[in-house]
C-alpha positions, 0 to 999 in steps of 0.5 A: 323654430316656428310652429309651421316649420316644426309641423312640416318636419313632423309631417315628413317624419310621420311618413317613415316606418317605425318598429314601435311608437311610444306614447307618453314621455314620463318615467315609464316612457323613457324606460321604454325608449331605453329598452327598445333601443337596447333591442335594436328597434327603430322607434319614435315618441309622441306626447300630447304635452309640449313639455313632458317630464322626461323631454330633457333626459331624452334629448340628452341621452337619445337625441336621434329619437324622433319626438312629436309633441303637442298632440298624439298623431294618428298618422304617426301611430299608423306607421308603427308595427306596435304602440307602447302606451304609457299608463297616463294615456287612455285607450280611448284617445281618438288616435289610439282608437283609430290605430286599434281599429287598423289592427295595430297592437297596443302594449304596456311596458309590463307586457314588454317586461313579461316577454323577457323576464325569466325570474318569478314575478310577485305581482300586486295591484289594488285600489289602495295599499299596493305600494305598502304591500309591494315594499313589505314583500320585497323587504321580506324576500330580501331579508330571507336571502333572495336577490330581489328586484322591485319596481313597476308602478312604484319606484324603478320602471319594470323595464329598467329592472331588466338591465340588472343581473337576473334576480331570484324574484321580481316584486312588481306593483301594477296599476290597472292602466298597465294591466289593461294592455298586458297579455303575457303576465303569468305571475308566480304569485299575484294579488288584487288587494281591494277594489273601490271606485277610482279612476272613474274618469278613465273607466265606464264603470266599476266593473270595467275597472275591476276587470282590468285589475283581474288580469293579474290573475291570468295564468297559473301560480298562486292567487292571493285573495282578500276574503273581505272584499266581495269583488276581489273574492269573486275574481278567482271563481274561474281561475286556474290558480291555487288560492290562498286568502287573507281576512281581518276575521279568523282564518280557515285552514292554512289561510291568513287572518286574525286570532284573539287569544289571551287578551292579545290579537295576533296575525296568523296563518291558520292557528300559527301565531306570527305577530301581535297586532300591537307590534306592527310598525304600521298602524290602522286596520287597513294596514293589518290587511296589508300586513296579512296580504304581504305575508301571504305573498311572501309565503309563496317564496318560502319566507320564514315567518320569523323574518315576516314578523321582524320586517313588520315590526320595523316597517313604519310606513311609506311617506304620504301613506298614513304617515305620522308627521308629529305631535304638538300640544297633544295634537297628532298630525297625519299625512295620507296624501296618497289617499287619492280616492274615496276608498283610501280616504275611508280606510285612512279615517277608520284606521285612525279612528280609535286614536282620537277625534279627527279633523279631516283635510280633503279635496282636490280633483275627484276624477269623476268619483261618487263621494256619497260613501264618505257621508256615513264615515264622516258623520261617525268619525270626523269632528270637522272637515276643511275642504280645498280644490276643484271638487270641494263643493261636491264633497261639501254637498255629501257632508251636508249638515252632518259635521261642520266644514269650511272651505280653504284656499290652500294647504297652508290655510287648511293647516292653520285653521286645523291647528286653531280648531284642534284640541288636545287629544285630537288628530289632524288627517290629510286624506284628500279622497281626490287626486292632486293635479288641480293644485299640485304636480303630484300627491308627493308635492301635496304631502310635502306642502302639508308637512312643511305647513305643519312644521312651520307651526312651531315657528309661530 
């Protein structure tokens, strides 16, 4: 079919009316298609890409659904009763903005989910650690005997969870993009784990980004607050929710925190000791905070502390999140490809800093982030930095003369040079402080490439 013919057909279809138009045909977009068709709505799909990830699946499963590719058509959106916006599409897209100006509501998949879900929801957001905490809370709930459905921004799209039998509890990871266009969420328990600059290519300021996250505390129920994060701590000043906090200091009252007793460091609720820090399956100070947050959230559905402790002992972490790969020649290799922002990179470095000197592999697409806060941490903890990707020069400018750095063409070169530079007792850490899309399909592919390059060292 020629481009001209395709355009003519699109123009004709755009004149039709739709109950909803879905913008974005990734995994979330496809879940929206399934959900809206189950509810008998007349829908169309549009994506700025000519080959969006789920195009083949859509054609195979729902060939009757009209699809408009290569641009997001304002004419199409203006024929819709509502727009369902995938997280990857910005609200400031010109076609979306025009539709909003014309009074057409824009909703997320999470808004559709909240309109139909009846079981309690535990909702988790934050700049870093939300996938780890979501996984921990879900496992704690399951092991306590609760039927638990887990998904959202992690794993199964939220709307696909509605096709399962109603659970005792939903555990959802939610991104700021999803929360921006969600209005009906009233979670049983909710948490913003932390706030650090991220997605600054999508938000005008850190305050705007934090305000999107803050929507998770709408309604009543329990608010879990990070007492160590000033931005998060201020979010519940006008909240109607009950509040419980976690801190890496000593907890007050019935809150969660750290208590040192008899030469051991304990994770506690108040004075009630739950698990020694050395028993945690996940390592690093940032993961201590994640464990405390998970316990606070799990307490909202009455998970026994013995089960919390057992889950924390057995959970060794998610792939690409400060994941130990292997140790060779007494050099340990860690894959934290999910450290896609500056805050996550800093947390990763600090979390592993007590284990040895660190050689850091960093770089990629910084998404407009300010890298300046890396300078002090790199100077304090890093032995050498290997830089790759489109923002390598921006990170180098921040490092200055603080520590040696070198530019590398790709991940294989980074791993080979790190191996040549490392000495017994050192750590090599992939914590890019950047997104991956300048070189890879996603952070998973970047991490897999790192792990493969590390494993290939044994063959040489």
